[in-house]
C-alpha positions, 0 to 999 in steps of 0.5 A, a space after each residue: 249577624 250581618 256582615 255590615 254590622 260589627 258585633 257589640 263590644 265585649 265588656 267585663 262590667 257586668 259580664 253576666 248580663 252579656 252572656 248572649 254576646 259571649 255565646 255569640 263570640 263562641 258561635 263565631 269561632 265554632 261556625 268559622 266566622 272568625 278563625 280563633 280567639 286571637 282574632 276576636 281579641 285583636 278585633 275587640 282590643 283585648 288580650 287573648 287571656 281576657 277573651 278566654 276568661 270571658 268565654 268561659 263565663 258563657 258556661 256558668 250555670 244560670 242560677 250562679 249567674 243570677 246569684 252574681 247579678 243579685 249580689 248573693 254569691 258567697 264572699 270571695 267569688 268574683 269574675 276571676 273565680 267564676 272563670 275557673 269553675 268546672 264545666 259540670 253545673 252541679 260541680 259549679 254549684 258545689 264549688 260555689 256553695 249554692 244548693 242544687 236546683 230541683 
């Protein structure tokens, strides 16, 4: 991202639509463009916990993201439950109760 442009703001509503923005924030950290999550939190005016939760959404399986966008996730699966999913997509699908993608 050019230095003369500020990044688009993070938003919790809807978080899945902004997956590329979340991955961009993660890339900021891994590339060294920002020092840490605390820096992103300060820049965005959010708590560190909120930023950590949002960054974890960047790793949710694509079909689970699509189910969230379509409104077809099982009852009770909101953003906070999706941030606690395991990293493995098969385990995510099992936790959410979605059939494996073939």
